[in-house]
C-alpha positions in Angstrom: 0.0 0.0 0.0 1.2 3.5 -0.8 2.3 5.6 2.1 0.3 8.6 0.9 -3.0 6.6 1.3 -2.3 5.5 4.8 -3.3 8.8 6.4 -6.7 8.5 4.7 -7.3 4.9 5.6 -7.4 5.5 9.4 -10.8 7.2 9.5 -12.1 6.4 6.1 -13.4 2.9 7.0 -15.3 4.1 10.1 -16.9 7.0 8.1 -17.9 4.6 5.3 -19.4 2.1 7.7 -21.2 4.9 9.5 -22.6 6.2 6.2 -23.7 2.7 5.2 -25.5 2.2 8.6 -27.1 5.6 8.4 -28.5 4.8 5.0 -29.7 1.5 6.5 -28.3 -1.0 4.1 -26.1 -4.1 4.4 -22.7 -4.6 2.9 -24.1 -6.6 -0.1 -26.4 -3.7 -1.1 -23.6 -1.2 -0.5 -21.3 -3.3 -2.7 -23.9 -3.0 -5.5 -24.0 0.8 -5.2 -20.2 0.9 -5.3 -20.2 -1.3 -8.4 -18.8 -4.5 -6.7 -20.3 -7.9 -7.0 -19.3 -9.1 -3.5 -19.6 -7.6 -0.1 -16.0 -8.5 0.7 -14.8 -5.3 -1.0 -17.0 -3.2 1.3 -15.7 -5.1 4.3 -12.1 -4.3 3.3 -13.0 -0.7 2.8 -14.7 -0.5 6.2 -11.8 -2.1 8.0 -9.5 0.5 6.4 -7.5 -2.0 4.4 -8.1 -0.3 1.1 -9.6 2.7 -0.5 -12.2 2.2 -3.2 -11.5 3.4 -6.8 -12.4 7.0 -7.6 -15.2 5.7 -9.9 -16.8 4.0 -6.9 -16.5 7.1 -4.8 -18.1 9.2 -7.5 -20.9 6.7 -7.9 -21.4 6.8 -4.1 -21.5 10.5 -4.1 -24.1 10.7 -6.9 -26.3 7.9 -5.4 -26.2 8.9 -1.7 -25.5 12.6 -2.0 -22.4 12.6 0.1 -19.3 14.8 0.3 -16.4 12.6 -1.0 -13.8 15.0 0.5 -15.4 14.4 3.9 -15.6 10.7 3.4 -11.9 10.4 2.5 -10.4 13.1 4.8 -12.9 13.6 7.5 -13.0 17.3 6.7 -15.7 19.2 4.8 -15.0 20.2 1.3 -13.2 23.5 1.1 -15.3 26.3 -0.3 -14.3 27.3 -3.8 -14.1 30.9 -5.0 -17.2 30.4 -7.1 -19.1 29.1 -4.1 -18.0 32.1 -2.0 -19.1 34.5 -4.7 -22.5 32.7 -5.0 -22.9 32.7 -1.2 -22.0 36.4 -1.0 -24.5 37.2 -3.7 -27.1 35.2 -1.8 -26.4 37.1 1.3 -26.7 40.4 -0.5 -30.1 39.3 -1.9 -31.2 38.2 1.5 -30.1 41.5 3.0 -32.2 43.3 0.3 -35.2 41.2 1.0 -34.9 41.6 4.8 -34.6 45.4 4.4 -37.6 45.5 2.0 -39.7 43.4 4.4 -38.5 45.6 7.3 -39.7 48.7 5.5 -43.1 47.1 4.8 -43.4 46.2 8.5 -42.4 49.7 9.5 -45.2 51.1 7.2 -47.7 48.7 8.7 -46.6 49.5 12.2 -46.9 53.3 11.6 -50.4 52.9 10.3 -51.4 50.7 13.3 -49.9 53.3 15.8 -51.9 56.1 14.1 -55.1 54.0 14.4 -54.3 53.1 18.1 -53.6 56.8 18.8 -56.9 57.8 17.3 -58.7 55.2 19.4 -57.0 56.5 22.5 -57.9 60.1 21.7 -61.5 59.0 21.3 -61.4 57.1 24.6 -59.9 60.2 26.4 -62.6 62.3 24.8 -65.2 60.1 26.5 -66.3 58.3 23.3 -67.1 54.6 23.3 -64.7 52.5 21.3 -64.8 49.0 20.0 -62.6 47.3 22.6 -62.3 43.9 20.8 -61.1 45.9 17.7 -58.6 47.8 19.9 -57.3 44.6 21.4 -57.0 43.1 17.9 -54.9 46.1 16.8 -52.7 45.8 19.9 -52.1 42.1 19.1 -51.3 42.9 15.5 -48.9 45.6 16.6 -47.1 43.1 19.0 -46.8 40.6 16.1 -45.3 43.2 13.8 -42.8 44.3 16.5 -41.8 40.7 17.0 -41.3 40.1 13.2 -39.4 43.4 12.9 -37.0 42.3 15.7 -36.5 38.9 14.0 -35.7 40.6 10.7 -33.2 42.9 12.3 -31.6 40.1 14.2 -31.2 38.3 10.9 -29.8 41.4 9.2 -27.3 41.8 12.1 -26.2 38.2 11.7 -25.4 38.6 8.0 -22.0 40.4 8.5 -20.8 37.5 10.7 -21.7 35.1 7.9 -19.9 37.0 5.3 -16.9 37.7 7.4 -15.8 34.1 7.0 -15.9 34.5 3.2 
């Protein structure tokens, strides 16, 4: 066995076995996915005696939607420049949507506050007001404030996400 593969074999077998068990299949079924006729090959892979050919890893990746880099090294795949740019673009779009939604919530909250102020003015003037309607407005106002706080919390989290890019 080549020395350069030894460092990968130590944890590869246990990760492969864990993956197979997570999927819920036996070694025979796993051997078929990998393109082998007998489960002995899977057993050797799981014991860390050998690494499967790249074609088998690619087939496994496509069939089971796994990260080959993680399977072989135990580390997640490094993020490529293209992925970083795509993520940064997604974060910019998310920030735009959050800000737009925040503006809509602010408009709605302003309208509710005006309506609540008008009801309070009528109440102070001695007029009878529709109490269930006033409670409904207060409840709606509370929901808007809660949504507004969630949106601003999300917006404030975005710089931390993009800092790692």
